[in-house]
C-alpha positions as CSV (number, residue, x, y, z in Angstrom):
1,M,25.4,200.5,-59.2
2,V,24.5,201.8,-56.0
3,L,27.0,203.3,-54.1
4,E,28.0,202.1,-50.5
5,N,26.9,204.0,-47.4
6,F,25.8,206.7,-49.4
7,E,22.6,208.5,-48.2
8,I,20.5,210.7,-50.0
9,G,18.1,213.8,-49.0
10,I,15.5,215.3,-50.3
11,I,14.2,218.4,-48.9
12,G,10.7,219.5,-49.9
13,A,8.0,216.8,-50.8
14,G,6.6,218.3,-53.5
15,D,5.6,216.0,-56.3
16,M,9.4,216.2,-57.8
17,G,10.5,215.7,-54.7
18,M,8.5,212.4,-53.8
19,L,9.3,211.5,-58.0
20,Y,13.0,211.7,-57.0
21,A,12.4,210.4,-53.3
22,Q,11.0,206.7,-54.8
23,R,13.4,206.5,-57.9
24,F,16.2,206.7,-55.8
25,R,14.4,204.3,-53.0
26,Q,13.5,201.9,-55.7
27,A,17.7,201.9,-56.8
28,G,18.8,200.5,-53.5
29,Y,19.9,203.7,-51.9
30,V,18.9,205.5,-48.0
31,V,16.8,208.0,-48.8
32,N,16.0,210.8,-46.0
33,L,12.9,213.4,-47.0
34,C,11.3,216.2,-45.2
35,D,9.0,219.2,-46.1
36,T,8.2,221.7,-43.8
37,P,8.0,220.8,-40.1
38,D,4.4,221.6,-39.5
39,K,4.0,219.0,-42.6
40,Y,5.7,216.5,-41.1
41,N,2.8,214.3,-39.6
42,D,1.1,214.2,-42.8
43,L,4.1,213.1,-44.5
44,L,4.8,210.3,-42.3
45,A,1.4,209.1,-42.2
46,R,1.1,209.0,-46.0
47,H,4.7,207.6,-47.2
48,G,6.0,206.3,-44.4
49,A,5.5,202.7,-45.3
50,L,7.8,203.5,-48.7
51,G,11.0,202.3,-46.9
52,L,11.5,206.6,-46.9
53,N,13.1,208.0,-43.4
54,I,10.8,210.7,-42.7
55,L,12.5,213.2,-41.3
56,R,11.3,216.3,-39.6
57,D,12.8,219.1,-41.1
58,G,15.6,220.1,-43.3
59,Y,18.4,220.5,-40.4
60,A,18.0,216.9,-39.8
61,V,18.1,215.6,-43.5
62,S,20.9,218.0,-44.4
63,R,23.1,216.3,-41.0
64,R,23.1,213.0,-42.1
65,S,23.1,213.1,-45.9
66,D,25.7,212.8,-48.2
67,F,24.2,213.8,-51.2
68,I,21.3,216.7,-50.1
69,I,18.7,217.7,-53.0
70,Y,16.7,220.5,-52.3
71,S,13.5,220.4,-54.3
72,V,11.8,223.7,-53.3
73,P,10.4,226.2,-55.5
74,A,12.8,228.6,-57.1
75,V,11.2,231.7,-55.4
76,I,12.0,230.0,-51.9
77,I,15.7,228.6,-52.7
78,G,17.2,231.3,-51.2
79,K,15.1,231.2,-48.1
80,A,15.6,227.3,-47.5
81,V,19.1,227.2,-47.9
82,Q,19.9,230.1,-45.7
83,E,17.8,228.5,-43.2
84,Y,19.1,224.5,-43.6
85,G,22.8,225.0,-45.1
86,R,24.3,225.7,-41.9
87,A,23.4,222.0,-40.9
88,T,25.4,220.2,-44.0
89,K,27.2,217.2,-43.0
90,V,30.9,218.2,-43.7
91,G,32.3,216.8,-47.3
92,A,28.7,216.1,-48.2
93,I,27.2,216.9,-52.3
94,V,24.1,219.3,-52.1
95,A,21.8,219.7,-55.6
96,G,19.0,222.0,-56.4
97,Q,16.4,220.9,-58.3
98,T,14.9,224.2,-59.6
99,S,14.0,224.9,-63.4
100,V,16.4,228.6,-62.8
101,K,19.8,227.9,-61.7
102,T,21.4,231.3,-61.2
103,P,19.7,232.1,-58.0
104,E,20.0,228.7,-56.8
105,I,23.5,229.0,-57.2
106,E,23.7,232.5,-55.2
107,A,22.6,230.9,-52.9
108,F,24.5,228.0,-52.3
109,E,27.3,230.1,-52.5
110,K,26.4,232.5,-49.8
111,H,24.7,230.3,-47.2
112,L,26.4,226.5,-48.1
113,P,30.0,226.2,-46.0
114,T,33.0,226.0,-47.8
115,D,33.8,222.5,-47.3
116,V,30.5,221.1,-49.1
117,H,30.7,220.1,-52.6
118,I,28.0,221.6,-55.5
119,V,27.3,219.7,-57.9
120,T,23.7,220.8,-59.0
121,C,21.4,219.3,-61.6
122,H,17.6,219.7,-63.3
123,S,15.3,216.9,-64.8
124,M,13.8,218.8,-67.4
125,H,10.4,217.4,-67.7
126,G,7.4,217.2,-65.1
127,P,6.4,214.5,-62.1
128,N,4.2,212.9,-64.0
129,I,6.5,211.6,-66.9
130,D,8.6,208.7,-65.6
131,T,12.6,209.4,-65.5
132,K,13.9,207.4,-68.0
133,G,15.2,208.3,-71.3
134,Q,13.9,212.1,-70.1
135,P,17.0,214.9,-70.5
136,L,18.4,215.5,-67.1
137,A,21.1,218.5,-66.6
138,I,24.4,217.8,-64.2
139,I,25.9,221.3,-63.8
140,R,29.4,220.8,-61.9
141,H,29.9,223.7,-59.9
142,R,32.2,223.3,-57.3
143,S,33.6,220.1,-56.8
144,D,37.1,217.9,-56.6
145,D,36.3,214.6,-59.3
146,E,35.7,212.1,-56.1
147,H,32.4,213.6,-55.3
148,Y,31.3,214.5,-59.2
149,Q,31.5,211.1,-60.0
150,M,29.6,210.2,-56.6
151,A,27.2,213.0,-57.8
152,V,26.8,211.1,-61.5
153,D,26.6,207.6,-60.6
154,A,24.0,208.5,-57.9
155,L,22.3,210.3,-60.2
156,A,22.4,207.5,-62.8
157,A,19.4,206.0,-60.7
158,L,16.8,208.3,-62.8
159,E,17.6,206.2,-65.7
160,S,18.0,209.7,-67.3
161,R,19.4,210.7,-70.2
162,V,21.9,213.5,-69.1
163,I,23.1,216.5,-70.0
164,Y,26.4,218.3,-68.8
165,L,26.2,221.5,-68.5
166,T,27.5,225.3,-66.6
167,Y,24.3,226.9,-65.0
168,E,24.8,229.6,-67.4
169,E,24.5,227.5,-70.2
170,H,21.3,226.0,-68.6
171,D,19.6,229.3,-67.9
172,R,20.5,230.3,-71.8
173,I,18.9,227.0,-73.1
174,T,15.9,227.0,-70.5
175,A,15.1,230.6,-71.8
176,D,15.5,229.6,-75.0
177,T,13.2,226.4,-74.8
178,Q,10.5,226.8,-72.0
179,A,10.0,230.7,-71.2
180,V,8.1,231.5,-74.8
181,T,6.4,228.1,-75.1
182,H,4.8,228.3,-71.5
183,L,3.5,231.9,-72.4
184,S,2.0,230.4,-75.5
185,F,-0.1,227.7,-73.8
186,I,-0.7,229.8,-70.7
187,S,-2.3,232.7,-72.7
188,L,-4.5,230.0,-74.7
189,G,-5.6,229.2,-71.6
190,T,-6.4,232.4,-70.5
191,A,-8.3,233.5,-73.4
192,W,-10.5,231.0,-73.4
193,S,-11.0,231.6,-69.9
194,L,-11.4,235.6,-71.1
195,Q,-14.1,234.7,-73.5
196,G,-16.1,232.5,-71.0
197,Y,-15.5,229.5,-73.6
198,H,-14.1,225.9,-73.2
199,P,-11.7,224.6,-75.8
200,W,-13.1,221.6,-76.7
201,L,-16.9,223.2,-77.2
202,N,-15.0,225.3,-80.1
203,P,-14.9,224.3,-83.7
204,Q,-12.0,226.0,-84.1
205,F,-10.0,223.6,-82.1
206,I,-11.0,220.2,-82.8
207,S,-8.0,219.3,-85.7
208,G,-4.6,217.6,-84.9
209,I,-2.7,220.5,-84.0
210,N,-5.4,222.6,-81.9
211,N,-5.8,219.3,-80.0
212,V,-2.4,219.2,-79.0
213,K,-2.7,223.5,-77.8
214,V,-5.5,222.2,-76.0
215,A,-4.2,219.4,-74.1
216,M,-0.9,221.2,-73.3
217,A,-2.8,224.2,-71.8
218,L,-5.1,221.9,-70.0
219,R,-1.3,219.8,-68.9
220,I,0.3,223.5,-67.7
221,Y,-2.6,224.1,-65.6
222,A,-3.2,221.2,-63.8
223,S,0.4,221.3,-62.4
224,K,1.6,224.4,-59.4
225,W,2.0,228.0,-60.7
226,H,5.4,228.5,-59.3
227,V,7.2,226.3,-61.9
228,Y,6.4,228.3,-64.3
229,A,6.5,231.6,-62.5
230,G,10.0,230.8,-61.1
231,L,11.7,230.2,-64.4
232,A,9.6,233.9,-66.2
233,I,10.5,236.1,-63.6
234,M,13.6,234.9,-62.1
235,N,15.3,233.8,-65.4
236,P,17.3,237.0,-66.2
237,L,17.8,235.4,-69.8
238,A,13.7,234.4,-70.1
239,K,12.5,238.5,-70.2
240,K,14.1,238.9,-73.7
241,Q,12.2,236.5,-74.9
242,L,9.0,237.3,-73.9
243,K,9.5,240.8,-74.7
244,C,10.5,239.8,-78.0
245,Y,7.4,237.4,-78.3
246,V,5.0,239.9,-77.4
247,E,6.6,242.5,-79.9
248,S,6.1,239.9,-82.3
249,M,2.3,239.4,-81.7
250,T,1.8,243.2,-81.4
251,T,3.4,243.2,-85.0
252,L,1.0,240.4,-86.4
253,Y,-1.9,241.5,-85.3
254,K,-1.7,245.1,-86.4
255,C,-0.8,243.9,-89.7
256,M,-4.1,241.7,-89.3
257,V,-6.7,244.6,-88.3
258,A,-5.0,247.2,-90.8
259,G,-5.2,245.4,-93.7
260,K,-1.4,245.2,-93.8
261,N,-1.6,242.0,-96.1
262,S,1.7,241.7,-98.2
263,E,3.7,242.6,-94.8
264,F,1.8,240.1,-93.1
265,R,2.6,237.2,-95.5
266,D,6.1,238.7,-95.8
267,L,7.2,238.5,-92.0
268,V,5.7,234.9,-92.2
269,Y,7.4,233.4,-95.1
270,R,11.3,235.3,-94.0
271,A,10.2,233.6,-90.5
272,A,9.3,230.2,-92.3
273,D,12.7,230.6,-94.7
274,Y,14.7,231.4,-91.9
275,V,13.5,228.3,-89.0
276,F,12.6,225.6,-91.4
277,G,14.5,225.9,-94.9
278,H,13.3,227.1,-97.8
279,D,12.4,222.9,-98.4
280,R,9.9,222.4,-95.8
281,S,8.9,218.5,-96.6
282,R,11.2,216.9,-94.6
283,K,10.1,217.5,-90.5
284,K,12.7,216.9,-87.8
285,I,9.8,215.9,-84.8
286,M,7.9,213.6,-86.8
287,L,4.7,214.3,-85.4
288,D,2.3,212.6,-87.1
289,D,-1.5,212.5,-88.0
290,E,-2.1,209.5,-86.0
291,T,-0.6,211.0,-83.0
292,L,-2.3,214.1,-83.0
293,D,-5.7,212.3,-83.1
294,Q,-5.3,211.1,-80.2
295,L,-5.0,214.0,-78.2
296,S,-8.6,214.9,-79.2
297,L,-10.6,216.4,-76.2
298,S,-13.1,217.9,-78.4
299,Q,-16.8,217.6,-78.3
300,V,-17.3,218.6,-81.6
301,P,-18.0,216.6,-84.7
302,M,-14.8,216.8,-86.7
303,E,-16.7,217.9,-90.1
304,K,-18.0,221.1,-88.3
305,S,-14.4,222.4,-88.0
306,T,-13.9,225.6,-88.9
307,P,-10.1,227.5,-89.7
308,N,-8.2,228.5,-87.1
309,S,-5.6,231.9,-87.9
310,H,-3.1,229.6,-85.7
311,L,-1.4,233.0,-84.2
312,S,0.1,231.2,-81.5
313,L,2.9,229.3,-84.1
314,L,3.1,232.1,-86.7
315,C,4.4,234.2,-83.7
316,A,6.3,231.5,-82.3
317,A,8.5,231.1,-85.7
318,V,8.4,235.8,-86.1
319,C,10.3,235.3,-82.7
320,W,12.6,232.8,-83.5
321,Y,13.6,234.8,-86.6
322,K,13.7,238.3,-84.6
323,M,16.1,236.5,-81.9
324,G,18.4,235.1,-84.6
325,M,17.5,231.2,-82.9
326,S,17.2,227.8,-84.2
327,P,15.0,226.0,-82.0
328,Y,16.2,222.8,-83.1
329,D,19.7,223.5,-81.6
330,N,18.1,222.7,-78.0
331,L,16.6,219.9,-79.1
332,I,19.2,218.3,-76.9
333,C,17.5,219.7,-73.4
334,Q,14.0,220.3,-74.5
335,T,11.2,219.7,-72.1
336,P,8.1,217.4,-73.1
337,P,5.7,221.0,-73.9
338,F,8.9,222.5,-76.0
339,R,8.6,219.2,-78.0
340,M,5.4,219.6,-78.9
341,W,5.5,223.1,-78.9
342,L,8.0,223.1,-81.7
343,G,6.4,220.1,-83.2
344,I,3.0,221.7,-83.8
345,V,4.7,225.3,-85.2
346,E,6.7,222.7,-87.5
347,Y,3.5,220.9,-88.6
348,L,2.0,223.9,-89.3
349,F,5.2,225.3,-91.4
350,C,5.9,222.0,-93.3
351,N,2.7,222.1,-94.7
352,A,1.7,224.5,-97.4
353,H,-1.8,224.2,-97.7
354,M,-2.3,224.1,-94.2
355,L,0.0,227.1,-93.6
356,E,-1.7,229.4,-96.1
357,E,-4.9,228.2,-95.0
358,S,-4.1,230.0,-91.5
359,I,-2.9,233.2,-93.3
360,V,-6.1,233.8,-94.6
361,T,-7.8,233.3,-92.1
362,A,-5.7,235.0,-90.1
363,L,-5.9,238.3,-92.8
364,E,-9.7,237.9,-93.8
365,D,-11.9,236.2,-91.3
366,R,-14.1,238.9,-89.1
367,Y,-14.3,236.3,-86.5
368,T,-11.3,235.2,-85.7
369,H,-9.6,238.9,-85.4
370,A,-12.2,238.9,-82.5
371,E,-10.8,235.8,-81.4
372,D,-7.0,236.4,-81.8
373,L,-7.6,240.0,-80.1
374,V,-8.8,238.2,-76.7
375,F,-5.6,236.3,-77.6
376,Y,-3.6,239.1,-78.1
377,T,-4.6,241.0,-74.9
378,A,-3.9,238.1,-73.1
379,V,-0.5,237.4,-74.3
380,S,0.5,241.3,-73.7
381,G,-1.4,240.9,-70.0
382,W,0.9,238.0,-68.9
383,G,3.9,240.0,-70.4
384,Q,3.0,242.4,-68.3
385,C,3.0,240.8,-65.1
386,I,6.2,238.9,-65.8
387,E,8.0,242.2,-66.6
388,L,6.7,243.6,-63.3
389,G,8.3,240.8,-61.4
390,S,4.9,239.8,-59.8
391,F,4.6,236.8,-58.3
392,E,1.2,237.4,-56.7
393,G,-0.1,238.7,-59.8
394,Y,1.2,235.5,-61.7
395,R,-0.6,233.2,-58.9
396,E,-4.0,234.7,-59.0
397,R,-4.0,234.9,-63.1
398,F,-2.9,231.4,-63.4
399,E,-5.2,230.2,-60.8
400,A,-8.3,232.0,-62.1
401,T,-7.4,230.3,-65.7
402,A,-6.9,226.6,-64.0
403,E,-10.1,226.6,-62.0
404,F,-11.8,227.8,-65.1
405,L,-10.1,225.1,-67.1
406,R,-10.4,222.3,-64.0
407,P,-13.4,219.9,-65.8
408,K,-11.3,218.4,-68.7
409,L,-7.6,219.4,-66.8
410,T,-6.8,215.3,-65.3
411,E,-8.5,214.4,-68.6
412,G,-5.3,216.7,-70.4
413,K,-2.9,215.7,-68.7
414,D,-3.6,212.3,-69.0
415,L,-3.9,212.5,-72.4
416,S,-0.8,215.1,-73.3
417,T,1.4,211.9,-70.5
418,M,0.5,209.5,-73.3
419,I,1.2,211.3,-76.0
420,L,4.4,212.3,-74.8
421,K,5.5,208.5,-74.2
422,K,5.0,207.8,-77.6
423,L,7.3,210.7,-79.0
424,T,9.6,209.2,-76.4
425,D,9.6,206.2,-77.2
426,K,9.9,206.6,-80.8
427,D,13.1,208.4,-80.4
428,N,14.4,205.7,-78.2
429,S,13.5,203.3,-80.8
430,L,15.6,205.7,-83.7
431,D,18.4,205.5,-81.2
432,S,19.0,202.2,-80.4
């Protein structure tokens, strides 16, 4: 049901802003859209025929819209609300689409008039995935019942699976699900770049779960750097997770090179029992061989595949164990990368033969020691960059790796989108 005489305004015409604008317009809403003023003519030329009201700036959007959504990078949310918040229509509802809600809420409280309502949201997926069936967090911060329900009704146009949270709960869950997931995938990409080889040409990256690592890393590097930088650097809860992952990686790698085999095995199996239980014969993510094989980008024949330590996956389980958390508790707010990340960690730990092969390779294979040294270095480098809060350093590292991986970015993104859709369809069929 479309709310009558209810205009939706979107400030920021990036990928997610455009996704929202098109979905709301398709549902029958009047949509007022802007980007920065210097992009007005280009935005009008590219999207003016879509039935959207293309306006010059956030002042124009804020003055006439009943529901205003700031779809801007987390790093500039404060600046954007400071600039345009004063023009907010009396009685309007204001939301943001950033992945970190603490600085967003702080900006709203500081710069918005007291006579507007704050009901914010976060679609927990990227712009290349249909909103239908995907998790959507709705956060009531400052609103009466009537306007809160208006916001919920308007957001129903996205046809997403709604989760109701506080902004504190949102940031804790996104820290738990996204921080380490993104660190792992971007570190894999950086490690490949540092060694000067593309993973689709390496025999260690042509089997099922390795295909997922490659495809999901390419998916992230095909996106915009600020999406991941904002979450890692601006979410105060994320740094604790990231520090634990780096420390877990350090512990495991030192055991590998120091020949502390028993200590390595003991830590891995304690993590396995804690996260996945003593009986690991049943998987919850249901990532199967057929699904994994469809993700292959490899140009190396399968028979030439060589073992992989899967150190990034072993480290994930150890990190969860050390943090005392169960990743399954956060599946209600899963993002597509987290779903795939947990799926391949589970796949490894619930396959006794594969897990043993991974451990033996980590402890005994000298070539793997050299490969994992570079991965360890990449993880440590990203960890330091995030700890220092360097957005510029994050951007430079991210864009340099993305450029190296450019030959397969589009293909990797398309393949990962296909597999994520299959998993979503499978979940929907089980729920129905």
